[in-house]
N, C-alpha and C positions, 0 to 999 in steps of 0.2 A: 867465262865462256870463250872457247876458241872460235875465231872467225877466219875464214879464208874465202877467196874468190877466184874467178876464172883466170885472172891475169897473173896470179902469184904462185901457180902450181908447178911443182917439179913433175917431170914426165911420168914418174912412177905412180903418181897419185890420181891422174885424171886422163881419160881417153874420150875423144869426141867423134861422133859420126854425124855428117851433114847430109840430110836427105834432100831430094829435089822438091819437096812439098812440106807444108806444115804437118807436124806429127801430133796425133792424139792417142790412139791405142798403142800400148807398149808393154812388154813383159819379158821376163827372163825364162830361158829354158830350165827344165827341172830334170836334167840327166847328168850323170857323172862324166859322160864322154863329151858333153857339150856345155861346159860350165860358163863359157863366155859368149854364148849365143843368145840373141834377143830377136823377138818379132816386133815390128813396128808397122803402124797403119797410118795412112794419110788422112788429113782432114780437108777435103775439098767440097765446096758447096755445090755438088753435082752428083749425078748417079754413079759415074765411073770413078772409083777410088782404087788405091793400091795397098798391098801388103808386101813388105820385104822381110827377109830373114837375114840378119847380119851376124857376123862373128868376129871377135877380136883375134887378130894374129898376135900372139904374145911375144913373138920374136921381134917383129917390126913395130909393135905398139900401135898398129893401125887396124881399123875396122874394115872388113871385106864384105861386100854385098854381092852374092852370087846371083846374076840376072836369071839363072834357071830356077831359082827359088823365090822369085817375085811373081806375084799374080794379081789379077784384077779382083776387086771386091765391090759388090753393089753397095753404094752409100758408104760413109765413113764407118769404121769399126768402133763400136762403143766400148768394146773390151777385147783383148787378145790374151789367151792363156795357152801354154803348153801343158800336155798331160803330165800330172805329177807321177813321175816314174824314175826316181833317183837311180835305181839299180838296172835300168835299161831292159826291163823284162817284157815290155809291151811295145806295140807299134808306135812309131814316132808321130804323134798326133798334135795338131794345133786346132784350137777352137776360136771362133769369132762370133760376135753378135752385131747386129745392125737391124735389118728388117727381119731376119730369122737367125736361129742358131745354126751355124755351119761348122762341120768337122772336116778337117783337111789332113791328108796323109802326106808326110814329108818323106820323099825318096831321095836317093843320092843326087839325082840330076833334075828333079822336078817336084812340084807340089800338086797333088791330085785331090779334087773334091771327093770326100768320102760319103758325107750325108748332109742333107738339108732338112732340118727338123722344124716342122710347121704343125702347130696344133689347131689351126683355124682353116681347115680344108674347105669349109662351106662358103667362104667369102673370097673375093678377089683382092680384098684389102687386108692389110696386116697391121697390128698394133706394134710399133717399133719396140725392140728390146733395149732397155737402158743399160743392163749389165748382166753378169753371170758369175758363178763361182764353181770351180771344179772341186769335187770332194776328195781331199787327200786320202782319207781312210777307205774310200770306196770309189776308185777312179772311173767306174762305169756310170757314175751319177753326176749330173750337172744340174744346177739350179739356175733359172733365169728370172729376171724381173722385167716388168713391162709397164708401159703407160696405161694399159687397160686395167690396172689395179691388181693384177694377178702375179703370183709366182708359180713357175712351172718346174717340176722336177722330172728330168729326162733320164731314161736308161739308154745311154748312147750305144750300147752293144746291140740291144734289141731294136733300137730306134723307135721307141714308144714312150708315151707319157706315163710316168709312174704316178704322179699326183699333180693336180692343178688346184691352187687355193686362191680364193679372193682374199688377198692379204691386207689390203688397206682401203680407205675410203677414196683415195685419189691415186695419182700415178705413183708407181713404185720405182725408185731411182737406183737402189743398190741392194745386193743380197750377199750374205757371207755365211759359210758353214762354220759351226762351232764344234760339232762332232759328227759322227757318221749319220745320225738321223735328226739332227737339230740344226736349224738355220735361223738367221735373223734378217730383217729387211728394214729399209727406211723409205720414207715416202714424202710426197708433197703435202700430206696431211699432218706432217710435223711429228710423227711418232716413230719410235723404234719398237718393233714387235719380234718376239721370239716364238718359233714354231717347232713343235716336236712331232715328227711324222707318225709316232705311235698314237697320237691323239689329234687327228686332223681337224676336229670340230672347234678346237680352242687355240687361242694364242695368248701370249702374255705381253702386255704393253709395259716396257721397262723404262721408257722415257717419252715425255712429250715436250716439244719445244716451249720454252718459257715465253716466247713471243708468238701469240696465236697466228695460225695460218702461215708460219714460216717453214718452208720445206726443208727437210733434211736430205742432203745430196749424196753423201758417201758414208760408208760403214766399214770398220775394220775390226775383226775379232782376233783377240790375242791368242795365238795358237799355243804359246808356252804357258799361259795362265788364263784358261777360258772363263774365268770370272769377269774379265775386263773386255769391254767393247768401246771403241772410239767412234764418234760421228762428227760431222760438220754441217753447219747450217748455211743456207743460201746467203750469199753476200755478207758473210760474217768473218771476222778476223780470228775467231776463237775455235778451239777444238774441245769437244766435250768428252770426258772420260767417264764411263759408267761401270759400276760394279753390279752384275745382275743379281747379287744377293740383296742389294739395297735399291729396289726399283724407284724410279722417278727423281732420285736425288743424285746429281753428278758427284763423283769423288774428287774430280779436279776439272778445271777449265784452263786450258793452255792459251795464254793471251799475249804472246809476244810478236805475232805477225802484224805487219803494218798495213796489210790489205787482205782481201778475201782469200781464205784457204781453199785450195782446190782438191787436195789429195793427201792421203794418210797411209802409212804402212807401219805395222808393228814389226819389230825385229823378229826374224824367224828362229833365233837361237837364244834369246834373252827374254825373260818374262817382264822386264821393267823398262824397256827402251822402245821408243816410237819415233818415227820421222814424219814430219809434216812439211808441206810446201804450198806456195800460192802465188798470188798476183804481185806480191812484193819482191818477187824473184829470189826468195830465200827458201832454202831447205834447212830445217832445224831438226836436230836430234835432241830428244829429251830423255832424262832418266827419272822414272816415276817410282823408285823404290821407297820414297817417303810417303807415297799415297797408300794409306791402309784403312782410314776411316772416312766416312762421308764429310766432305768439306764444301760448304756453300760458296765460300770465297777461296777458291783454289787458284786464283790468278797470280799468286806471288811466285810461282815456279818459273825458273829461267832455264832455257835450253843449255845443254853442255857443249854444243857444237853448232856453228852456223856456216852455211855455204851460200854465197851470192852468185847467181847465174846471170847471164847477159839479158834475160828477158823473163816475162812471167812464166812460172813453171805450172804446166797443166797436168803432168803425169809423173808418178813416182812409184818405183818398185824396189823392194829390198830382196836381194838374191838369197834364196833358201839354200842354194848349193855352195855359195861363198859368202858367208854372212858379214864379211867386212866390206862388201861392195854394195853400193846403192846406185840405181839408175834413175836419172831424171830426164824429162823431155820438155823442151821449151822452143817455141817457134819451129824451125825445121831441124833442130839438133837434138841428138841424144848424147848425154854424158854419163859415164860411169865413174863413180867417185870412191876413193878410199883415203882415209886420213892415216898416212903412214906413220905419223908421230904416235898415234894412239894404238894403231893396229886394230884387230877385232875388238869390239866393245865387250 
């Protein structure tokens, strides 16, 4: 396994942006003309938070933050995503969740609020949204997850709810699309459930936590091989890899982190690579090509690459536009990393 850390990098391998506040929400742009652009959100324990759009100047090797493209956000963003639009055919949109799902239009010199999507108009209170996912195959569709046990599918062009489902018995913490009409979610009830919008009355439980009442916090669906889903448990050092063809039994458990895992991202270009990161300040890249049959004891797998950051990593995103670049967020810094010895995986 190759190891490297912040202090040993050549300039060509790592670029850092230091924000004026702790970062939580973070994601890559998905446009051919903005390959090194990211959105980042503050984590301040107060109502007024901020979102910035930053972009790497490839000539100088420095990130630039245009103050005209920074804006206030109510509460911290639980997630940030740019519209999946590689060919630049659609308006340049950014979505955020917190108290509500908000869509923002990015202009040359400003960011304008486009829509605030609220499905609970009868109450002055709202159930916070824990996460969301933008549908790659149908970009007018966004799915959100909420602490009120529901998942809501929005048509953001019409600004209406397409479907709302009571997805779990407890809070829903994450949601991910697998294909145009199929999504999965994870919950405080300890289950991974898959929903097909063609049959809204039923869902399939494909995994339940082996430790009763242990919440599942994050979910990643492998876009290159949709048989595989990854999830993480609260306060756990392991990452569970599932094959939806073999419900309930993990095909692997990745167990090389030394502290709680916070975030996971499948490679956007490879069916067998995944990156994981957590409170041990490590980002680990794993190769899962050997995982083909259910393995109860899958803990023997080692990562192929390890990067050690300066603090606990709370966010990780793998660039779909430039698959040899991974972004991590820790404390008040974003770093984008590329292992130039290996090149793209």
